[in-house]
PDB file as gemmi writes it, atoms N, CA and C in Angstrom:
CRYST1    1.000    1.000    1.000  90.00  90.00  90.00 P 1                      
ATOM      1  N   MET A   1       0.982  -1.265   0.229  1.00  0.00           N  
ATOM      2  CA  MET A   1      -0.126  -0.144  -0.274  1.00  0.00           C  
ATOM      3  C   MET A   1       0.754   1.467   0.024  1.00  0.00           C  
ATOM      4  N   ASN A   2       0.170   2.394  -1.009  1.00  0.00           N  
ATOM      5  CA  ASN A   2       1.453   3.603  -0.953  1.00  0.00           C  
ATOM      6  C   ASN A   2       1.123   4.364   0.661  1.00  0.00           C  
ATOM      7  N   LYS A   3       2.078   5.053   0.537  1.00  0.00           N  
ATOM      8  CA  LYS A   3       2.117   6.148   2.082  1.00  0.00           C  
ATOM      9  C   LYS A   3       1.161   6.762   1.928  1.00  0.00           C  
ATOM     10  N   ASP A   4       0.527   7.263   3.284  1.00  0.00           N  
ATOM     11  CA  ASP A   4      -0.536   7.961   3.252  1.00  0.00           C  
ATOM     12  C   ASP A   4      -0.174   9.278   3.397  1.00  0.00           C  
ATOM     13  N   MET A   5      -1.131  10.592   2.640  1.00  0.00           N  
ATOM     14  CA  MET A   5      -0.919  11.868   2.806  1.00  0.00           C  
ATOM     15  C   MET A   5      -1.979  11.741   3.612  1.00  0.00           C  
ATOM     16  N   LEU A   6      -1.179  12.709   4.974  1.00  0.00           N  
ATOM     17  CA  LEU A   6      -2.281  13.239   5.890  1.00  0.00           C  
ATOM     18  C   LEU A   6      -2.520  15.027   5.635  1.00  0.00           C  
ATOM     19  N   LEU A   7      -3.394  15.140   5.921  1.00  0.00           N  
ATOM     20  CA  LEU A   7      -4.099  16.442   6.114  1.00  0.00           C  
ATOM     21  C   LEU A   7      -4.534  16.812   7.281  1.00  0.00           C  
ATOM     22  N   PRO A   8      -4.438  18.160   8.014  1.00  0.00           N  
ATOM     23  CA  PRO A   8      -3.591  19.138   7.418  1.00  0.00           C  
ATOM     24  C   PRO A   8      -2.116  18.747   7.387  1.00  0.00           C  
ATOM     25  N   ASP A   9      -1.823  18.057   8.247  1.00  0.00           N  
ATOM     26  CA  ASP A   9      -0.103  17.941   8.468  1.00  0.00           C  
ATOM     27  C   ASP A   9       0.137  16.147   9.210  1.00  0.00           C  
ATOM     28  N   GLU A  10       0.965  15.935   9.588  1.00  0.00           N  
ATOM     29  CA  GLU A  10       1.645  14.559  10.341  1.00  0.00           C  
ATOM     30  C   GLU A  10       1.138  14.878  11.538  1.00  0.00           C  
ATOM     31  N   LYS A  11       1.231  16.016  11.994  1.00  0.00           N  
ATOM     32  CA  LYS A  11       1.313  16.351  13.669  1.00  0.00           C  
ATOM     33  C   LYS A  11      -0.455  16.506  14.210  1.00  0.00           C  
ATOM     34  N   ASN A  12      -0.950  17.141  13.017  1.00  0.00           N  
ATOM     35  CA  ASN A  12      -2.584  16.962  13.347  1.00  0.00           C  
ATOM     36  C   ASN A  12      -3.278  16.608  12.421  1.00  0.00           C  
ATOM     37  N   PRO A  13      -3.264  15.039  12.360  1.00  0.00           N  
ATOM     38  CA  PRO A  13      -3.942  14.499  10.968  1.00  0.00           C  
ATOM     39  C   PRO A  13      -4.996  14.763  11.000  1.00  0.00           C  
ATOM     40  N   LEU A  14      -6.109  14.973  10.429  1.00  0.00           N  
ATOM     41  CA  LEU A  14      -7.632  14.721  10.432  1.00  0.00           C  
ATOM     42  C   LEU A  14      -7.786  13.883   8.940  1.00  0.00           C  
ATOM     43  N   ILE A  15      -7.429  13.788   7.941  1.00  0.00           N  
ATOM     44  CA  ILE A  15      -7.853  13.478   6.733  1.00  0.00           C  
ATOM     45  C   ILE A  15      -6.659  12.603   6.548  1.00  0.00           C  
ATOM     46  N   TRP A  16      -6.963  11.105   6.290  1.00  0.00           N  
ATOM     47  CA  TRP A  16      -5.822  10.643   5.211  1.00  0.00           C  
ATOM     48  C   TRP A  16      -6.373  10.191   3.893  1.00  0.00           C  
ATOM     49  N   ILE A  17      -5.021  10.318   2.767  1.00  0.00           N  
ATOM     50  CA  ILE A  17      -5.488   9.505   1.903  1.00  0.00           C  
ATOM     51  C   ILE A  17      -4.452   8.804   1.205  1.00  0.00           C  
ATOM     52  N   ASN A  18      -4.826   7.788   0.487  1.00  0.00           N  
ATOM     53  CA  ASN A  18      -4.210   6.821   0.294  1.00  0.00           C  
ATOM     54  C   ASN A  18      -5.027   6.111  -0.833  1.00  0.00           C  
ATOM     55  N   PRO A  19      -4.045   5.926  -2.116  1.00  0.00           N  
ATOM     56  CA  PRO A  19      -4.484   5.324  -3.338  1.00  0.00           C  
ATOM     57  C   PRO A  19      -5.190   3.757  -3.305  1.00  0.00           C  
ATOM     58  N   GLY A  20      -4.050   3.106  -2.148  1.00  0.00           N  
ATOM     59  CA  GLY A  20      -4.729   2.153  -2.070  1.00  0.00           C  
ATOM     60  C   GLY A  20      -5.959   1.535  -1.211  1.00  0.00           C  
ATOM     61  N   ARG A  21      -6.560   2.789  -0.731  1.00  0.00           N  
ATOM     62  CA  ARG A  21      -7.433   2.572   0.391  1.00  0.00           C  
ATOM     63  C   ARG A  21      -8.589   3.096  -0.020  1.00  0.00           C  
ATOM     64  N   MET A  22      -9.870   2.843  -0.206  1.00  0.00           N  
ATOM     65  CA  MET A  22     -11.349   3.356  -0.378  1.00  0.00           C  
ATOM     66  C   MET A  22     -10.893   4.406  -1.768  1.00  0.00           C  
ATOM     67  N   SER A  23     -10.157   3.411  -2.483  1.00  0.00           N  
ATOM     68  CA  SER A  23     -10.056   3.698  -4.257  1.00  0.00           C  
ATOM     69  C   SER A  23      -9.584   5.417  -4.278  1.00  0.00           C  
ATOM     70  N   GLY A  24      -8.337   5.964  -3.024  1.00  0.00           N  
ATOM     71  CA  GLY A  24      -8.016   7.087  -3.150  1.00  0.00           C  
ATOM     72  C   GLY A  24      -8.908   8.369  -2.229  1.00  0.00           C  
ATOM     73  N   ALA A  25      -9.801   7.936  -1.870  1.00  0.00           N  
ATOM     74  CA  ALA A  25     -10.987   8.775  -1.727  1.00  0.00           C  
ATOM     75  C   ALA A  25     -10.260   9.520   0.323  1.00  0.00           C  
ATOM     76  N   PRO A  26     -10.366  10.984   0.083  1.00  0.00           N  
ATOM     77  CA  PRO A  26      -9.963  11.361   1.735  1.00  0.00           C  
ATOM     78  C   PRO A  26     -11.037  10.655   2.608  1.00  0.00           C  
ATOM     79  N   CYS A  27     -10.619  10.462   3.452  1.00  0.00           N  
ATOM     80  CA  CYS A  27     -11.017   9.597   4.685  1.00  0.00           C  
ATOM     81  C   CYS A  27     -10.697  10.103   5.926  1.00  0.00           C  
ATOM     82  N   PHE A  28     -11.721  10.252   7.069  1.00  0.00           N  
ATOM     83  CA  PHE A  28     -11.636  10.441   8.364  1.00  0.00           C  
ATOM     84  C   PHE A  28     -10.474   9.715   8.548  1.00  0.00           C  
ATOM     85  N   TYR A  29      -9.249  10.315   9.580  1.00  0.00           N  
ATOM     86  CA  TYR A  29      -8.253   9.669   9.569  1.00  0.00           C  
ATOM     87  C   TYR A  29      -8.368   8.379  10.581  1.00  0.00           C  
ATOM     88  N   LYS A  30      -8.001   7.499  10.421  1.00  0.00           N  
ATOM     89  CA  LYS A  30      -8.150   6.252  11.199  1.00  0.00           C  
ATOM     90  C   LYS A  30      -9.271   5.578  10.809  1.00  0.00           C  
ATOM     91  N   THR A  31     -10.050   6.067   9.960  1.00  0.00           N  
ATOM     92  CA  THR A  31     -11.781   5.389   9.483  1.00  0.00           C  
ATOM     93  C   THR A  31     -11.299   4.940   7.812  1.00  0.00           C  
ATOM     94  N   ARG A  32     -12.096   4.447   7.307  1.00  0.00           N  
ATOM     95  CA  ARG A  32     -12.868   4.478   6.172  1.00  0.00           C  
ATOM     96  C   ARG A  32     -13.966   4.945   5.709  1.00  0.00           C  
ATOM     97  N   VAL A  33     -13.868   5.949   6.337  1.00  0.00           N  
ATOM     98  CA  VAL A  33     -15.218   6.577   6.032  1.00  0.00           C  
ATOM     99  C   VAL A  33     -14.921   8.036   5.393  1.00  0.00           C  
ATOM    100  N   PRO A  34     -15.613   8.145   4.166  1.00  0.00           N  
ATOM    101  CA  PRO A  34     -15.205   9.296   3.078  1.00  0.00           C  
ATOM    102  C   PRO A  34     -15.454  10.288   4.002  1.00  0.00           C  
ATOM    103  N   VAL A  35     -14.354  11.472   3.793  1.00  0.00           N  
ATOM    104  CA  VAL A  35     -14.827  13.131   4.036  1.00  0.00           C  
ATOM    105  C   VAL A  35     -16.200  13.459   3.357  1.00  0.00           C  
ATOM    106  N   ASP A  36     -16.288  13.166   2.343  1.00  0.00           N  
ATOM    107  CA  ASP A  36     -17.413  13.213   0.895  1.00  0.00           C  
ATOM    108  C   ASP A  36     -18.614  13.039   1.745  1.00  0.00           C  
ATOM    109  N   ALA A  37     -18.634  12.050   2.346  1.00  0.00           N  
ATOM    110  CA  ALA A  37     -20.108  11.453   3.307  1.00  0.00           C  
ATOM    111  C   ALA A  37     -20.563  12.412   4.166  1.00  0.00           C  
ATOM    112  N   LEU A  38     -19.535  12.970   5.377  1.00  0.00           N  
ATOM    113  CA  LEU A  38     -20.089  14.079   5.791  1.00  0.00           C  
ATOM    114  C   LEU A  38     -20.542  15.421   5.175  1.00  0.00           C  
ATOM    115  N   PHE A  39     -19.972  15.663   4.074  1.00  0.00           N  
ATOM    116  CA  PHE A  39     -20.837  16.932   3.368  1.00  0.00           C  
ATOM    117  C   PHE A  39     -22.065  16.370   2.560  1.00  0.00           C  
ATOM    118  N   GLY A  40     -21.880  15.260   2.114  1.00  0.00           N  
ATOM    119  CA  GLY A  40     -23.059  15.087   1.348  1.00  0.00           C  
ATOM    120  C   GLY A  40     -24.236  14.633   2.259  1.00  0.00           C  
ATOM    121  N   ASN A  41     -23.750  14.216   3.536  1.00  0.00           N  
ATOM    122  CA  ASN A  41     -25.156  14.216   4.308  1.00  0.00           C  
ATOM    123  C   ASN A  41     -25.482  15.138   4.973  1.00  0.00           C  
ATOM    124  N   LEU A  42     -24.881  16.359   5.278  1.00  0.00           N  
ATOM    125  CA  LEU A  42     -25.283  17.653   5.647  1.00  0.00           C  
ATOM    126  C   LEU A  42     -25.976  18.155   4.252  1.00  0.00           C  
ATOM    127  N   GLU A  43     -25.560  18.261   3.242  1.00  0.00           N  
ATOM    128  CA  GLU A  43     -26.500  18.560   2.117  1.00  0.00           C  
ATOM    129  C   GLU A  43     -27.695  17.909   1.883  1.00  0.00           C  
ATOM    130  N   ASP A  44     -27.879  16.915   2.246  1.00  0.00           N  
ATOM    131  CA  ASP A  44     -29.386  16.366   2.169  1.00  0.00           C  
ATOM    132  C   ASP A  44     -29.975  16.278   3.385  1.00  0.00           C  
ATOM    133  N   GLY A  45     -29.473  17.252   4.131  1.00  0.00           N  
ATOM    134  CA  GLY A  45     -30.310  17.674   5.353  1.00  0.00           C  
ATOM    135  C   GLY A  45     -30.332  17.062   6.653  1.00  0.00           C  
ATOM    136  N   LEU A  46     -29.336  15.870   6.630  1.00  0.00           N  
ATOM    137  CA  LEU A  46     -29.294  15.450   8.077  1.00  0.00           C  
ATOM    138  C   LEU A  46     -28.227  16.387   9.040  1.00  0.00           C  
ATOM    139  N   THR A  47     -28.717  15.930  10.337  1.00  0.00           N  
ATOM    140  CA  THR A  47     -27.802  16.988  11.358  1.00  0.00           C  
ATOM    141  C   THR A  47     -26.218  16.123  11.556  1.00  0.00           C  
ATOM    142  N   LEU A  48     -25.679  17.057  12.109  1.00  0.00           N  
ATOM    143  CA  LEU A  48     -24.279  16.472  12.391  1.00  0.00           C  
ATOM    144  C   LEU A  48     -24.461  14.997  13.353  1.00  0.00           C  
ATOM    145  N   ASP A  49     -25.333  15.043  14.150  1.00  0.00           N  
ATOM    146  CA  ASP A  49     -25.650  13.848  15.276  1.00  0.00           C  
ATOM    147  C   ASP A  49     -26.290  12.679  14.129  1.00  0.00           C  
ATOM    148  N   GLU A  50     -26.958  13.268  13.572  1.00  0.00           N  
ATOM    149  CA  GLU A  50     -27.445  11.798  12.951  1.00  0.00           C  
ATOM    150  C   GLU A  50     -26.316  11.461  11.933  1.00  0.00           C  
ATOM    151  N   PHE A  51     -25.374  12.215  11.153  1.00  0.00           N  
ATOM    152  CA  PHE A  51     -24.557  11.715  10.456  1.00  0.00           C  
ATOM    153  C   PHE A  51     -23.760  10.981  11.610  1.00  0.00           C  
ATOM    154  N   LEU A  52     -23.424  11.349  12.540  1.00  0.00           N  
ATOM    155  CA  LEU A  52     -22.218  10.624  13.756  1.00  0.00           C  
ATOM    156  C   LEU A  52     -22.905   9.380  14.181  1.00  0.00           C  
ATOM    157  N   ASP A  53     -24.504   9.310  14.148  1.00  0.00           N  
ATOM    158  CA  ASP A  53     -25.140   7.902  14.329  1.00  0.00           C  
ATOM    159  C   ASP A  53     -24.867   7.305  13.305  1.00  0.00           C  
ATOM    160  N   CYS A  54     -24.698   7.299  11.924  1.00  0.00           N  
ATOM    161  CA  CYS A  54     -24.631   6.526  10.812  1.00  0.00           C  
ATOM    162  C   CYS A  54     -23.410   6.096  10.483  1.00  0.00           C  
ATOM    163  N   PHE A  55     -22.354   6.812  11.431  1.00  0.00           N  
ATOM    164  CA  PHE A  55     -20.967   6.680  11.031  1.00  0.00           C  
ATOM    165  C   PHE A  55     -20.030   6.706  11.972  1.00  0.00           C  
ATOM    166  N   GLU A  56     -19.998   5.314  12.868  1.00  0.00           N  
ATOM    167  CA  GLU A  56     -19.879   5.341  14.259  1.00  0.00           C  
ATOM    168  C   GLU A  56     -18.435   5.628  14.628  1.00  0.00           C  
ATOM    169  N   GLY A  57     -17.682   5.322  13.392  1.00  0.00           N  
ATOM    170  CA  GLY A  57     -16.086   5.268  13.734  1.00  0.00           C  
ATOM    171  C   GLY A  57     -15.780   7.126  13.779  1.00  0.00           C  
ATOM    172  N   VAL A  58     -16.341   8.167  13.209  1.00  0.00           N  
ATOM    173  CA  VAL A  58     -15.947   9.275  13.700  1.00  0.00           C  
ATOM    174  C   VAL A  58     -16.608   9.972  14.762  1.00  0.00           C  
ATOM    175  N   THR A  59     -15.832  10.782  15.171  1.00  0.00           N  
ATOM    176  CA  THR A  59     -16.067  11.224  16.512  1.00  0.00           C  
ATOM    177  C   THR A  59     -16.994  12.993  16.040  1.00  0.00           C  
ATOM    178  N   ARG A  60     -17.435  13.171  16.993  1.00  0.00           N  
ATOM    179  CA  ARG A  60     -17.652  14.765  17.153  1.00  0.00           C  
ATOM    180  C   ARG A  60     -16.632  15.717  16.868  1.00  0.00           C  
ATOM    181  N   GLU A  61     -15.777  15.477  17.297  1.00  0.00           N  
ATOM    182  CA  GLU A  61     -14.153  16.596  17.439  1.00  0.00           C  
ATOM    183  C   GLU A  61     -13.272  16.132  15.881  1.00  0.00           C  
ATOM    184  N   GLN A  62     -13.993  15.003  15.393  1.00  0.00           N  
ATOM    185  CA  GLN A  62     -13.156  14.866  13.802  1.00  0.00           C  
ATOM    186  C   GLN A  62     -13.953  15.590  13.080  1.00  0.00           C  
ATOM    187  N   ALA A  63     -15.419  15.435  12.968  1.00  0.00           N  
ATOM    188  CA  ALA A  63     -16.446  16.014  12.191  1.00  0.00           C  
ATOM    189  C   ALA A  63     -16.154  17.669  11.965  1.00  0.00           C  
ATOM    190  N   VAL A  64     -16.318  18.302  13.572  1.00  0.00           N  
ATOM    191  CA  VAL A  64     -16.388  19.636  13.323  1.00  0.00           C  
ATOM    192  C   VAL A  64     -14.559  19.484  12.855  1.00  0.00           C  
ATOM    193  N   ALA A  65     -13.659  19.383  13.313  1.00  0.00           N  
ATOM    194  CA  ALA A  65     -12.414  19.673  12.846  1.00  0.00           C  
ATOM    195  C   ALA A  65     -12.218  19.851  11.438  1.00  0.00           C  
ATOM    196  N   VAL A  66     -12.979  18.591  10.966  1.00  0.00           N  
ATOM    197  CA  VAL A  66     -12.778  18.713   9.312  1.00  0.00           C  
ATOM    198  C   VAL A  66     -13.704  19.852   8.571  1.00  0.00           C  
ATOM    199  N   LEU A  67     -14.675  20.280   9.405  1.00  0.00           N  
ATOM    200  CA  LEU A  67     -15.404  21.111   8.687  1.00  0.00           C  
ATOM    201  C   LEU A  67     -14.692  22.500   9.048  1.00  0.00           C  
ATOM    202  N   GLY A  68     -13.891  22.675   9.886  1.00  0.00           N  
ATOM    203  CA  GLY A  68     -13.296  23.916  10.404  1.00  0.00           C  
ATOM    204  C   GLY A  68     -12.139  24.206   9.491  1.00  0.00           C  
ATOM    205  N   PHE A  69     -11.344  22.961   8.946  1.00  0.00           N  
ATOM    206  CA  PHE A  69     -10.147  22.456   7.777  1.00  0.00           C  
ATOM    207  C   PHE A  69     -11.055  23.409   6.754  1.00  0.00           C  
ATOM    208  N   ALA A  70     -12.029  22.644   6.374  1.00  0.00           N  
ATOM    209  CA  ALA A  70     -12.574  23.039   5.082  1.00  0.00           C  
ATOM    210  C   ALA A  70     -13.039  24.475   4.752  1.00  0.00           C  
ATOM    211  N   LYS A  71     -13.493  25.194   5.816  1.00  0.00           N  
ATOM    212  CA  LYS A  71     -13.637  26.534   6.090  1.00  0.00           C  
ATOM    213  C   LYS A  71     -12.788  27.494   6.031  1.00  0.00           C  
ATOM    214  N   THR A  72     -11.816  26.875   6.554  1.00  0.00           N  
ATOM    215  CA  THR A  72     -10.574  27.879   6.397  1.00  0.00           C  
ATOM    216  C   THR A  72      -9.591  27.866   5.196  1.00  0.00           C  
ATOM    217  N   LYS A  73      -9.915  26.491   4.722  1.00  0.00           N  
ATOM    218  CA  LYS A  73      -9.108  26.439   3.175  1.00  0.00           C  
ATOM    219  C   LYS A  73      -9.765  27.336   2.484  1.00  0.00           C  
ATOM    220  N   MET A  74     -11.316  27.263   2.146  1.00  0.00           N  
ATOM    221  CA  MET A  74     -12.111  28.017   1.462  1.00  0.00           C  
ATOM    222  C   MET A  74     -12.170  29.636   1.773  1.00  0.00           C  
ATOM    223  N   LEU A  75     -12.276  30.042   2.663  1.00  0.00           N  
ATOM    224  CA  LEU A  75     -11.906  31.316   3.197  1.00  0.00           C  
ATOM    225  C   LEU A  75     -10.614  31.960   2.399  1.00  0.00           C  
ATOM    226  N   LYS A  76      -9.210  31.027   2.780  1.00  0.00           N  
ATOM    227  CA  LYS A  76      -8.004  31.438   2.338  1.00  0.00           C  
ATOM    228  C   LYS A  76      -8.140  31.548   0.768  1.00  0.00           C  
ATOM    229  N   ALA A  77      -8.755  30.723   0.035  1.00  0.00           N  
ATOM    230  CA  ALA A  77      -8.914  30.441  -1.821  1.00  0.00           C  
ATOM    231  C   ALA A  77      -9.694  31.615  -1.983  1.00  0.00           C  
ATOM    232  N   ALA A  78     -10.863  32.415  -1.314  1.00  0.00           N  
ATOM    233  CA  ALA A  78     -11.410  33.012  -1.593  1.00  0.00           C  
ATOM    234  C   ALA A  78     -10.734  34.427  -1.386  1.00  0.00           C  
ATOM    235  N   ALA A  79     -10.253  34.559  -0.453  1.00  0.00           N  
ATOM    236  CA  ALA A  79      -9.343  35.849   0.115  1.00  0.00           C  
ATOM    237  C   ALA A  79      -8.359  36.152  -0.982  1.00  0.00           C  
ATOM    238  N   LYS A  80      -7.252  34.957  -1.636  1.00  0.00           N  
ATOM    239  CA  LYS A  80      -6.394  35.228  -2.715  1.00  0.00           C  
ATOM    240  C   LYS A  80      -7.181  36.102  -4.039  1.00  0.00           C  
ATOM    241  N   ASN A  81      -8.158  35.476  -4.149  1.00  0.00           N  
ATOM    242  CA  ASN A  81      -8.965  35.900  -5.571  1.00  0.00           C  
ATOM    243  C   ASN A  81      -9.488  37.343  -5.057  1.00  0.00           C  
TER     244      ASN A  81                                                      
END                                                                             
């Protein structure tokens, strides 16, 4: 299996990506739950608690941290434009 890419970094991994795991989809660190599942479920109207009930391997802290990471990345990208 290829080496894991860790986001945002190796000291604070929230997301891991590996072409040999889940077809390379970004997943919550140390799970096989794709990060896209969080965004898709929230877009479909589920609450964070409902998402967490469906994906027991993900903690509230992980989900909130990933949302915060995505928000920060989006705002930084928007500020560059």
